[in-house]
N, C-alpha and C positions, 0 to 999 in steps of 0.2 A: 908408491910412496913419494910424496912431494919433496922438494928440496928442504933439507933440515933447517936451512936459514930462514925460510918462510915461516916455519913453525916457531922459531926463536923470536922472530919479530913480533909475533902475536901474543907472546907471554905477557900477561898484565904487568905493568910498571917496569919490569926488567927489560922487556923487548923494546922499550923506547930508545935505549942507548945504542944498541946495534942498528936500529932503524935510522936513527939520526946520523950515525957514522956512515952508513951506506949512502944516504942522500947527500951527505957532505962531500964524499968522494965522487959521487956521480957515476960510480961504476956498478955494474950489476945488470941483470936481465931486466926486461920491461916489467915482468911480473914481480921481481924483487923490489923495484922502485915503487910500483903501485901498492904493494902490501906495506912497504915502509911508510909511505905517505898516509895510508889508512891507520896504521899503528900509532903514528905520531898524532894524528888528528884525534883519535879516540882517547889517547892518554892526556893530551892537553885539554880536551873538552871535559874529561873527568876531573882533572886537576882544578880547572877553573870553577866548575860546579861545586866541587868539594870545598874549596877555599871560600867561595861565596856563601854556601850553606852553613859552614862552620862559623864563619864570621857573624852571620845573621843569628845563629843559634846562641852564640855567646853574648851578643849585645841585646838580645830581645828577652824580655821577661815572660811574655805571654806565649810566644810562638816557639820557644826554644825546643821543647820536646818534639813538636811537629817538624821542625827543621832538621833535627837530628835523625828522625825517622826517614825523612826525604833523603838525607845524606846517605843513610845506610842503603836505601833503595837504589840510589845512583851508583854507589860503589858495587853493590851486588849486580846491578845491570851491566856495568863495565866488565866485571869478571865473567859473567854468563855470556855476553856477546863475544868476548875474546875466546872463550872455550868453544863456543859454537863455530866461530870462524876456523879455529884449529881443527875441529872435527870435519868441517867442510873441506878443508885442504887435504886432510888425510884420505878423504873419499874421492879426491880428484876433481872436486867442483871448484868453482870460482871463489876467490877470497874477497869478494866485493860486497859492500853494503850500499843500497841505493842512494841514500842521502849523504852519508859520510864520504863515500868514495868520490863523488863529484865535488864535494866541498874540499876534500884533500887535494884533488887535481887542480882546482882553481887556486887555492891558497898556496900550497907548497910546490905546485908545479912551476910557478913563476920564480920563487925565491930559492928553492933547492932543486938541484939537478938540471 
């Protein structure tokens, strides 16, 4: 069973705050810092996409339904990816995503930790 903190970091929306706290303190194992960066990157990407799609849906007359549907797909995808990562960690596998993990390392590796 992996560290319970790693699973906490990957809980959608809620895991953002302990992840941010871990990176802010800069303490923790290398795996904790990596999963924290990934969790923050996923949450901020989802939040940015959610806000942009919601704003577009409320200001558009023609595309509003399509943008709301895209918004629901984005939110569902965020939750599915988070649950998939949690299941991977419980099986003892790596908690990395090819595109997002490298982005998280580049962006948050400089500024946090």
